[in-house]
C-alpha positions as CSV (number, residue, x, y, z in Angstrom):
1,M,-11.0,94.2,-171.7
2,L,-8.9,91.5,-173.3
3,L,-5.3,90.6,-173.3
4,A,-4.7,91.6,-176.9
5,S,-5.6,95.2,-175.9
6,I,-2.7,95.2,-173.5
7,L,-0.5,94.2,-176.4
8,N,-1.7,97.2,-178.4
9,P,1.0,100.0,-178.2
10,K,-1.7,102.6,-178.9
11,I,-3.2,101.9,-175.5
12,Q,-1.5,103.9,-172.7
13,Q,0.0,101.9,-169.9
14,E,-2.1,103.6,-167.2
15,E,-5.3,102.3,-168.9
16,H,-4.2,98.7,-168.3
17,T,-4.7,98.9,-164.5
18,P,-8.5,98.9,-163.7
19,R,-9.8,102.0,-162.1
20,N,-9.6,102.2,-158.3
21,M,-7.4,99.2,-158.0
22,A,-4.2,101.1,-157.4
23,E,-5.6,102.6,-154.2
24,N,-6.3,99.3,-152.4
25,H,-3.2,97.4,-153.7
26,S,-4.9,94.0,-153.3
27,P,-6.6,92.7,-156.5
28,H,-8.5,89.5,-156.2
29,V,-8.4,87.5,-159.5
30,L,-11.1,85.2,-160.8
31,I,-10.0,82.5,-163.2
32,I,-12.5,80.6,-165.3
33,G,-11.2,77.3,-166.6
34,A,-8.8,74.8,-165.1
35,G,-6.9,73.8,-168.2
36,M,-3.2,74.5,-168.9
37,S,-3.5,78.3,-169.2
38,G,-5.8,78.7,-166.1
39,L,-3.8,76.4,-163.9
40,T,-0.4,77.9,-164.9
41,L,-1.7,81.4,-164.2
42,A,-3.0,80.3,-160.8
43,H,0.5,79.0,-159.8
44,Q,2.0,82.3,-161.0
45,L,-0.4,84.3,-158.9
46,K,0.1,82.0,-155.9
47,Q,3.9,82.5,-156.0
48,N,3.4,86.3,-156.1
49,N,1.0,86.2,-153.1
50,I,-1.9,87.5,-155.2
51,T,-5.3,86.1,-154.1
52,F,-7.3,84.2,-156.7
53,E,-10.1,81.7,-157.2
54,I,-10.2,79.2,-160.0
55,F,-13.4,77.7,-161.3
56,E,-13.9,74.7,-163.6
57,R,-17.1,73.4,-165.2
58,D,-16.2,69.7,-165.0
59,P,-17.4,68.0,-161.9
60,D,-13.9,66.7,-161.1
61,G,-10.4,66.5,-162.6
62,N,-11.1,63.2,-164.4
63,A,-14.6,63.9,-165.7
64,R,-13.7,63.9,-169.4
65,A,-10.9,63.2,-171.8
66,Q,-8.5,66.2,-171.9
67,G,-7.6,65.9,-175.5
68,W,-4.5,64.7,-177.2
69,A,-0.9,65.2,-176.2
70,L,0.6,68.7,-176.2
71,S,4.1,69.6,-177.3
72,L,6.2,71.9,-175.1
73,F,9.6,73.2,-176.2
74,G,11.8,76.2,-176.6
75,Q,11.2,79.3,-174.5
76,A,7.8,78.2,-173.5
77,L,9.2,75.0,-171.9
78,S,12.2,76.8,-170.4
79,D,9.9,79.4,-168.8
80,L,7.5,76.7,-167.5
81,E,10.3,74.7,-165.9
82,A,11.8,77.9,-164.4
83,T,8.7,79.3,-162.9
84,M,6.6,76.4,-161.7
85,P,6.9,75.5,-158.0
86,A,9.7,72.9,-157.3
87,E,7.2,70.8,-155.3
88,L,5.4,69.8,-158.5
89,G,8.4,67.7,-159.5
90,P,9.9,67.6,-163.0
91,I,7.6,68.2,-166.0
92,D,9.3,65.2,-167.6
93,Q,6.8,63.0,-165.6
94,T,4.0,64.2,-167.9
95,S,5.6,62.6,-171.1
96,H,3.2,60.7,-173.3
97,L,6.0,58.1,-173.9
98,L,6.2,56.8,-170.3
99,P,7.0,54.1,-169.3
100,L,9.1,53.8,-172.5
101,D,12.5,55.4,-172.3
102,L,12.4,57.2,-175.6
103,P,12.8,60.9,-176.5
104,A,10.0,62.9,-178.1
105,Q,10.4,62.9,-181.9
106,F,8.5,64.4,-184.9
107,V,9.1,63.4,-188.5
108,F,7.9,64.8,-191.9
109,Y,7.3,62.4,-194.8
110,D,6.6,63.2,-198.5
111,V,4.6,60.5,-200.3
112,T,6.5,61.3,-203.5
113,R,9.8,60.5,-201.8
114,P,9.1,57.7,-199.4
115,G,12.8,57.3,-198.5
116,M,13.0,60.8,-197.2
117,R,12.8,61.3,-193.5
118,V,13.4,64.7,-191.8
119,G,12.4,65.9,-188.4
120,V,13.4,66.8,-184.8
121,K,13.8,65.0,-181.6
122,S,14.5,65.9,-178.0
123,D,18.2,65.9,-177.2
124,E,20.9,68.1,-175.7
125,T,20.5,70.7,-178.5
126,G,16.8,71.2,-177.7
127,K,14.5,69.7,-175.2
128,I,11.0,68.7,-176.2
129,I,8.3,67.4,-173.9
130,R,5.3,65.8,-175.5
131,A,3.0,65.9,-172.6
132,H,0.0,63.6,-172.1
133,R,-2.8,66.1,-171.3
134,Q,-4.3,64.3,-168.3
135,R,-0.8,63.9,-166.8
136,L,-0.1,67.5,-167.5
137,R,-3.3,68.6,-165.9
138,D,-2.7,66.4,-162.9
139,W,0.8,67.9,-162.5
140,L,-0.6,71.4,-162.6
141,L,-3.5,70.7,-160.3
142,Q,-1.0,70.0,-157.4
143,G,-1.3,72.5,-154.6
144,L,-4.3,74.4,-156.1
145,D,-7.8,74.5,-154.7
146,V,-10.0,74.3,-157.9
147,Q,-13.7,74.7,-157.5
148,F,-15.2,72.1,-159.8
149,G,-18.7,71.9,-161.0
150,K,-18.9,75.6,-161.7
151,R,-20.4,76.3,-165.2
152,L,-20.3,80.0,-165.9
153,V,-23.5,81.5,-167.2
154,E,-23.2,85.3,-166.7
155,V,-20.7,88.0,-166.1
156,N,-21.5,91.4,-164.5
157,E,-18.9,94.1,-164.7
158,S,-18.8,97.5,-163.0
159,A,-16.2,100.2,-162.7
160,E,-14.9,98.7,-159.5
161,K,-15.6,95.0,-159.5
162,V,-16.5,92.0,-161.7
163,T,-19.0,89.3,-160.6
164,V,-19.4,85.9,-162.1
165,H,-22.6,83.8,-161.8
166,F,-22.7,80.0,-162.1
167,E,-25.3,77.5,-163.2
168,D,-25.6,76.1,-159.6
169,G,-26.8,79.5,-158.4
170,T,-23.6,80.6,-156.7
171,S,-21.5,83.6,-157.6
172,A,-18.0,85.2,-156.9
173,T,-16.7,88.7,-157.0
174,G,-13.2,89.9,-157.8
175,D,-11.2,92.8,-159.3
176,I,-9.9,91.0,-162.4
177,L,-11.5,88.2,-164.4
178,V,-9.5,85.9,-166.7
179,G,-11.3,83.7,-169.1
180,A,-9.3,80.5,-169.9
181,E,-12.2,78.2,-170.7
182,G,-11.5,77.4,-174.4
183,T,-13.0,78.3,-177.8
184,R,-16.6,78.5,-176.6
185,S,-15.7,81.0,-173.9
186,V,-18.5,82.6,-172.0
187,V,-16.1,85.3,-170.8
188,R,-15.3,86.2,-174.4
189,K,-19.0,86.3,-175.3
190,H,-19.5,88.8,-172.4
191,I,-16.7,91.1,-173.7
192,L,-17.9,91.0,-177.3
193,K,-21.5,91.5,-176.1
194,G,-22.7,88.2,-177.6
195,Q,-20.9,88.5,-181.0
196,D,-19.9,85.1,-182.4
197,V,-16.3,85.2,-183.6
198,M,-15.9,81.5,-184.2
199,K,-15.5,80.9,-187.9
200,P,-15.3,77.6,-189.8
201,L,-11.8,77.1,-191.2
202,A,-11.3,76.2,-194.9
203,L,-10.4,72.7,-193.9
204,G,-12.1,69.4,-193.8
205,S,-11.0,67.0,-191.1
206,I,-11.5,63.4,-190.0
207,V,-10.2,61.8,-186.8
208,G,-9.5,58.1,-186.2
209,E,-8.3,56.4,-183.0
210,V,-6.8,53.0,-182.4
211,A,-4.8,51.0,-179.8
212,L,-1.8,49.1,-181.3
213,S,0.5,46.5,-179.8
214,G,3.1,44.1,-181.0
215,D,4.6,44.7,-184.5
216,D,1.9,47.3,-185.3
217,F,3.1,49.4,-182.3
218,A,6.7,48.9,-183.2
219,S,6.1,50.0,-186.8
220,Q,4.5,53.2,-185.6
221,L,7.4,54.0,-183.2
222,K,9.8,53.4,-186.1
223,L,8.0,56.1,-188.1
224,A,8.3,58.5,-185.2
225,H,8.2,58.2,-181.4
226,S,5.7,61.0,-181.0
227,G,4.1,62.1,-184.2
228,Y,4.5,62.6,-188.0
229,I,3.1,64.5,-190.9
230,V,2.5,62.9,-194.3
231,M,1.9,65.1,-197.4
232,N,2.3,65.1,-201.1
233,S,4.6,68.0,-202.1
234,T,3.5,67.9,-205.8
235,L,0.0,69.0,-205.1
236,G,-1.1,72.6,-205.4
237,S,-2.3,74.5,-202.3
238,D,-6.0,74.1,-203.3
239,D,-5.6,70.3,-203.6
240,Q,-3.4,69.7,-200.6
241,S,-4.2,67.2,-197.9
242,A,-2.2,65.8,-195.0
243,I,-2.2,63.2,-192.3
244,F,-1.0,64.0,-188.8
245,G,-0.4,60.7,-187.0
246,A,0.5,60.7,-183.3
247,L,0.9,58.6,-180.2
248,N,-1.3,59.9,-177.4
249,K,-0.1,57.7,-174.6
250,V,1.4,54.3,-173.7
251,S,-0.1,51.6,-171.5
252,D,1.4,51.1,-168.0
253,D,3.1,47.9,-169.1
254,G,4.6,49.6,-172.2
255,K,3.1,47.1,-174.6
256,T,0.3,49.1,-176.1
257,G,0.3,52.5,-177.8
258,Y,-2.9,54.6,-178.1
259,Y,-2.8,56.4,-181.4
260,Y,-4.9,58.8,-183.4
261,Y,-4.6,60.5,-186.8
262,I,-6.1,63.6,-188.2
263,L,-6.8,63.7,-191.9
264,L,-6.9,67.3,-193.1
265,W,-7.7,68.6,-196.6
266,V,-8.4,72.0,-198.2
267,D,-12.2,72.6,-198.3
268,K,-13.1,76.1,-199.6
269,Q,-16.8,75.4,-199.0
270,A,-16.3,74.9,-195.2
271,P,-16.3,78.6,-194.3
272,L,-19.8,78.8,-195.8
273,T,-21.2,76.3,-193.4
274,D,-23.0,77.0,-190.1
275,D,-25.1,75.1,-187.5
276,K,-28.1,75.0,-189.9
277,N,-26.0,74.0,-192.9
278,P,-23.0,72.0,-191.5
279,S,-20.2,70.3,-193.3
280,W,-20.9,66.8,-194.6
281,T,-18.6,65.4,-192.0
282,V,-20.8,66.6,-189.2
283,G,-23.7,64.4,-190.4
284,A,-21.6,61.5,-191.7
285,T,-21.7,58.0,-190.2
286,S,-18.5,56.2,-189.0
287,E,-18.6,54.1,-192.1
288,Q,-18.7,57.1,-194.4
289,L,-15.9,58.8,-192.6
290,A,-13.7,55.6,-192.8
291,A,-14.5,55.2,-196.5
292,F,-13.6,58.8,-197.3
293,A,-10.3,58.5,-195.4
294,H,-9.3,55.3,-197.2
295,E,-10.1,56.9,-200.6
296,K,-8.2,60.1,-199.8
297,T,-5.0,58.1,-198.8
298,K,-5.2,55.2,-201.3
299,S,-2.1,56.5,-203.2
300,Y,0.0,56.7,-200.0
301,P,2.8,54.1,-199.5
302,D,1.6,51.3,-197.3
303,H,3.7,52.2,-194.3
304,L,2.6,55.8,-194.4
305,R,-1.1,55.0,-194.3
306,G,-0.8,52.4,-191.6
307,L,-2.9,54.2,-189.1
308,V,-5.7,54.7,-191.6
309,D,-5.7,51.0,-192.4
310,K,-5.6,50.0,-188.8
311,V,-8.3,52.2,-187.4
312,P,-11.6,50.2,-187.2
313,V,-14.9,51.7,-188.2
314,K,-15.8,52.2,-184.5
315,G,-12.6,54.3,-184.2
316,Y,-14.2,57.1,-186.2
317,K,-16.5,59.1,-184.0
318,S,-19.8,60.0,-185.5
319,P,-21.0,62.7,-185.9
320,G,-17.8,64.2,-187.2
321,F,-16.9,67.8,-186.6
322,Q,-15.9,71.0,-188.4
323,L,-12.8,72.8,-187.3
324,Q,-13.5,76.3,-186.0
325,G,-11.1,79.2,-185.6
326,V,-11.0,82.2,-183.2
327,Q,-8.6,85.1,-183.8
328,L,-9.3,88.3,-181.9
329,E,-7.7,91.6,-182.9
330,A,-6.7,94.5,-180.7
331,H,-9.4,96.8,-182.0
332,Q,-12.0,94.4,-180.7
333,L,-10.6,94.4,-177.2
334,P,-10.9,97.5,-175.0
335,A,-8.8,97.6,-171.8
336,G,-10.6,96.8,-168.6
337,R,-11.1,94.2,-165.8
338,V,-11.8,91.2,-168.1
339,L,-9.2,89.3,-170.0
340,V,-9.1,86.1,-172.1
341,V,-6.2,83.8,-172.7
342,G,-5.5,80.6,-174.7
343,D,-8.1,79.2,-177.0
344,A,-10.6,81.7,-175.8
345,A,-8.6,84.3,-177.6
346,H,-7.1,82.4,-180.5
347,S,-7.7,78.8,-181.4
348,M,-5.5,77.2,-184.1
349,T,-5.5,74.5,-186.7
350,P,-4.2,71.1,-185.3
351,C,-0.7,71.1,-186.8
352,K,-0.1,74.8,-186.2
353,S,-1.4,74.7,-182.6
354,R,1.2,72.0,-181.7
355,L,3.9,74.4,-182.6
356,Q,2.6,77.8,-181.5
357,R,0.0,77.3,-178.7
358,P,2.6,76.9,-175.9
359,L,4.3,80.0,-177.1
360,Y,1.1,82.1,-177.2
361,A,-0.2,80.8,-173.9
362,R,3.1,81.4,-172.1
363,S,3.6,84.9,-173.4
364,E,0.0,85.8,-172.5
365,L,0.3,84.5,-168.9
366,I,3.5,86.5,-168.4
367,I,1.6,89.6,-169.5
368,V,-1.4,88.9,-167.3
369,K,0.8,88.3,-164.3
370,S,2.6,91.6,-164.9
371,V,-0.6,93.5,-165.2
372,V,-1.9,92.0,-161.9
373,R,1.4,92.6,-160.2
374,R,1.3,96.2,-161.4
375,A,-2.2,96.5,-160.0
376,S,-0.9,95.2,-156.6
377,A,2.1,97.5,-156.4
378,P,1.9,100.5,-154.0
379,S,1.1,103.8,-155.6
380,P,4.1,106.1,-156.0
381,T,4.5,108.8,-153.3
382,P,3.3,112.1,-154.6
């Protein structure tokens, strides 16, 4: 039923194509979720003349914040640029640094060696796009007819079709269903028959947000154009903590940078928490979150804890949150008409996701497209 089952070599290729689909050669695909994975898949299907419908729970494309900037690089970026329709324009227009004329850049700092500065930046040896998520979504929305305001509540699957039911009382039927609606996926819940596979990670986390201008903005750009990680290399793995500080976007006049930081630390008690017994950060006030962050970073050099010092109390959202992980395995995922991609199949820790999410998502979409195309191909002549 899920994409990971397609990746399992033990599953025979003929099992990947849903029963009875090869006879009519015209699968209709239902996509739940108009995020990066869902929209990218929709463009791929459109270019291959495969019919589809895409549904999104939000009432419109600007209903809520789309999250922080997303890094695209390597094969994932190359494939995206090569396969997206030319009429979308260059993906460079989604850069979080615009209107500044600066390349994406990431730097690692060790608090025990404040003079050390290592990292990567976008140049002729390797292009990096740090995309502002709303700009990326707007870029991908071009040319697609997304049905907004469609919150999925139920999935019914038969041997020949799959039907989705929405909160507003409407429904849709197709041959293949792809769930691309994030970590709390209703499609995944259907496949796993209600089993909850979201698990708290052994990490504590606090997020702070602030808008900086003038010298404060310039100081952060000097640390890194896009983002940086600060750690103490002398600490053992059980005592480790880190700051990921990053620029989300720049104001239209180029004078203000909108920043956030994530403070992460090892918390072995976190996996024992649940909704009834949550992590302390879930119930903490903004003042408590700010105080903890300052205490945790008090030994950092001044310039490397600048974001912590600059974030006002109101920049800490209360209640806080506990990071959750989803990692499905092939044995959980029988082949069939229903697939999941992106965070619905495997969410990741903040720092890891920035490196691997585009690679996972892109490889998944290539496989989904190939499965649908195979289902569309005429049957061989006997």
